C-alpha positions as CSV (number, residue, x, y, z in Angstrom):
1,X,0.0,0.0,0.0
2,X,1.5,3.3,-1.1
3,X,0.0,6.6,0.0
4,X,0.8,9.7,-2.0
5,X,-0.5,13.1,-0.7
6,X,-1.7,16.1,-2.7
7,X,-0.2,19.4,-1.9
8,X,-3.1,20.5,0.4
9,X,-3.0,17.1,2.2
10,X,0.7,17.2,3.2
11,X,1.0,17.3,7.0
12,X,4.0,19.0,8.7
13,X,5.8,16.8,11.2
14,X,7.9,18.4,13.9
15,X,9.1,15.3,15.8
16,X,8.9,11.5,16.1
17,X,5.6,11.8,18.1
18,X,3.9,13.4,15.1
19,X,5.1,10.6,12.8
20,X,4.0,8.0,15.4
21,X,0.5,9.5,15.6
22,X,0.1,9.4,11.8
23,X,1.5,5.9,11.4
24,X,-0.7,4.7,14.2
25,X,-3.8,6.0,12.2
26,X,-2.5,4.2,9.0
27,X,-2.1,0.9,10.9
28,X,-5.5,1.2,12.5
29,X,-7.1,1.7,9.1
30,X,-6.0,-1.8,8.0
31,X,-7.8,-5.1,8.6
32,X,-7.6,-6.3,12.2
33,X,-5.8,-9.5,11.1
34,X,-3.0,-7.5,9.3
35,X,-2.3,-5.4,12.3
36,X,-0.3,-8.2,14.0
37,X,2.0,-8.6,11.0
38,X,5.3,-6.9,10.5
39,X,5.2,-3.6,8.6
40,X,8.3,-1.9,7.2
41,X,7.3,1.5,5.8
42,X,9.1,4.6,4.5
43,X,7.8,8.1,5.1
44,X,9.1,10.6,2.6
45,X,9.4,14.1,3.9
46,X,10.3,17.3,2.0
47,X,12.7,20.1,3.1
48,X,9.7,21.9,4.8
49,X,9.0,18.8,7.0
50,X,5.8,17.9,5.2
51,X,4.9,14.3,4.4
52,X,5.1,13.6,0.7
53,X,4.3,9.8,0.8
54,X,4.1,6.7,2.9
55,X,5.3,3.6,1.2
56,X,5.0,0.0,2.4
57,X,8.3,-1.8,1.7
58,X,7.8,-5.1,3.5
59,X,4.6,-6.7,4.9
60,X,4.5,-9.8,7.0
61,X,8.1,-10.9,6.3
62,X,9.2,-14.3,7.5
63,X,11.9,-14.5,8.7
64,X,11.8,-10.9,10.0
65,X,13.5,-8.2,7.9
66,X,16.8,-6.9,9.4
67,X,17.7,-3.4,8.2
68,X,20.0,-0.6,9.1
69,X,19.5,2.9,7.8
70,X,23.2,3.7,8.3
71,X,24.6,0.6,6.5
72,X,25.6,1.2,2.8
73,X,26.0,-1.7,0.4
74,X,29.0,-1.9,-1.9
């Protein structure tokens, strides 16, 4: 599930608590069964701290996905 927002829908986020509240609403909008599965999502933010998109990268991975935002490949 990818969510792209129109210009007027873009919400400004100031801290992690803002992102948590938004992602909690996204998760609660899904089926009850899917809420217990692993979700790995990317939130795209512009230079003005407004959300551009929310992209689901991995859903219900088995074995669990291990990732590090600081690790570069190559």
